[in-house]
N, C-alpha and C positions, 0 to 999 in steps of 0.2 A: 504494500500500500504506500509506503513512504516513497518508493521509487516512482510510482505513478503520480503522486502529488508533486514531487520535484520536477518531473517531466512536464506537468501542466504549467507550473510556475515558470519553468525554463522556456516553454513555448510562448508564454506571454512576454517574457523578457526579450526573446528574439523578435517578436512582433513589435515591441516597443522600439527596438533599434530600426526596424524597417520603416516605421512611421517617423522616427526622429530624423532620419537622413534627409527626406525632402523638406522637413521643417527647418533644419540647419541650413540647407541650401537656400531656402526662401529668406531666412533671416540674414544670411550673408549677402544675398542679392538686394535686400531691403536696406542695407547699411547706408548707401548714399541717400536714399529717401529719408531715413531717420536723421542723418546729419543735416539735411536741408530743413526738416521740420523743427528739430531742436535748435538749429542755428537761427531760424526765423523767430522762434519763440524767445531766445536769448536776446536778440537784437531789439525786439518789441519791448521786452521787459526792461532792457537797459535804457531805452528812450523814455519809457513811462516813469520808471523808478528814478532815473537820473534827473528828470525834470522835477519830480517831487523833492528829491534831496536838495537840488539847487534852490528851489523856491522856498524850502524850509530854512535856508541859511546854514546848511550842513549840520542840522540838529542831529545829535547822536542817536536819539530815540528813533527818528525817522529813518536814518541810515540802517540801524539794526532791523527795523520792521521791513524795510525795502529788501534787504538781503534775505531775510527769512521768507518773505513772499516770493522772491525770485527762485530760491532753492526749492520751495514747495511746488511752484508752478513747473519748473523743469523736471522735478521728480515725477509729477503727475503725468507729464507728457511722455517721458520715457516709460513709465509704468503702463500707460495706455497702449503703447506700441508692444511692450512685452506681453501684456494680456492678450492682445490681438494675435500674436504669434502662438501663444499657448492655446487659445481657442481654436485656431487653425489646426494645430497638431491634434487636439482632442476630436475635432470634427472629422479630420482625416482618418484617425484611428477608428472612430465609429463607422465610417463609411467602408474602410478597408475590412474591418472585422465582419461587418454585416454582409458585404458582397462576397467575400471569400468563403464564408460559411454557407451562404445561400447557393452559390454556384458550384463550389468544389467540396464542401463539407469540411474544409480545413483551411487554416491560414498557412503562411510560409513557416511560421514557428512550429505549428502542429505537424506539418509535413516533415520538417527537419527532425522532429523528435518522435515520429511514428505514431501520431495520434490522429483521430478522425472524429467528427461530430456527426451524429445520425439520429433519426427518429427511431422509435422502437421497432419499426418494421424493416430497418436497415437502409432506408433511403436518406438522401440528403435532407437537411432541415427545411429547405425552401425559403422563399422571401420573407414570409410573415414570422415564422419561428426564428429565423436567423435575426430578424429585426428585434424581436422581443429579447432574444439572448444578448445581443449587443447593447440594446438599450438598458438592460438591467446592469450589466457589468461595466459599461463605459458611459452610457447616457446619464444615468442617475448621478454618479460622482461628478461628471462634467457639469450638470445642472447645478449641483451644490457649489462647485468652484465658481461658476459664473455669477451666481447670486452673491457669494462671498466677495468676489472681486468688485461687484457693483457696490456693495457696502463699503469696501475699502476705498474705492474711487470717490465715494460720497463723503469720505473722511471719518467713517465709523470703523473702529477696530474691535468691536465687541462681538463680532460674529465668529464662532469657533470653526472656521473652515477646515483646518487640518483634522480636527477632532471628528467632525461629521464624516469626512471622507474615510478616515481610518476606521471609524465604527462600521460604515457600510461595507468596506472591504473585509474586515474581520468577520462581520456577520455573515456575508456571503461565503467566505472561506470556511467557516465553521461547518457548513453543510458538507463540504468536500471532505473535510478531515474527520468529522465525528460520526456521520451517518454511514451505515454499512454499505449503502449503494455507491458511496463516493461521488455523488452528484452535487455540484455547487448550486447555489441559489438560481443562477441564470439557467442552469440545466433543468431544474425543477419547473421554473416558470415558463420555459419554452417547450417542455415535454421532449427534451432531447437527452442524449447521453454522449459521453466522450469515451471512446474505446481505443485500445492499443492495436495498431496494425502490425506490430512486431511480436 
């Protein structure tokens, strides 16, 4: 049983790298765009805050507030771009996981580790079951992260994002480890099972 669980987690890890590669390429390609956006924001802040500082007669309090406002605004801009890349990666992972299971019954990670997803009659999951499966394991944590990021961008830090995602992953994983069928929550909800092809 331990080998089976390790292979399932290994398959997810391989799939994570498969999704991370295009995300890193997109992030790398977006660097010039990010430089322009951040540069424009810095110039606009410098003009606005500089005018306030000069009109205040170089008041120390105004200088401190202007610097703090500038750092916050630049941090929000960079954070928004980073969140955009993360949402892209999670949406890509959801799409990849869904289509790979619907069309082939396995992802590249599962194929590499000798695993396949099927219905109880031995057929591929199909579009609907694969969507349910991917939605439970990737869609729900993604939705939690997006809500948490919206809270963070609104300046609220009281939303326990990491805790919610961790609880969901642990809850779903408990099915895999503790139940004798070794089916995870997304397997139960989509009426599928993962079996070894080796």
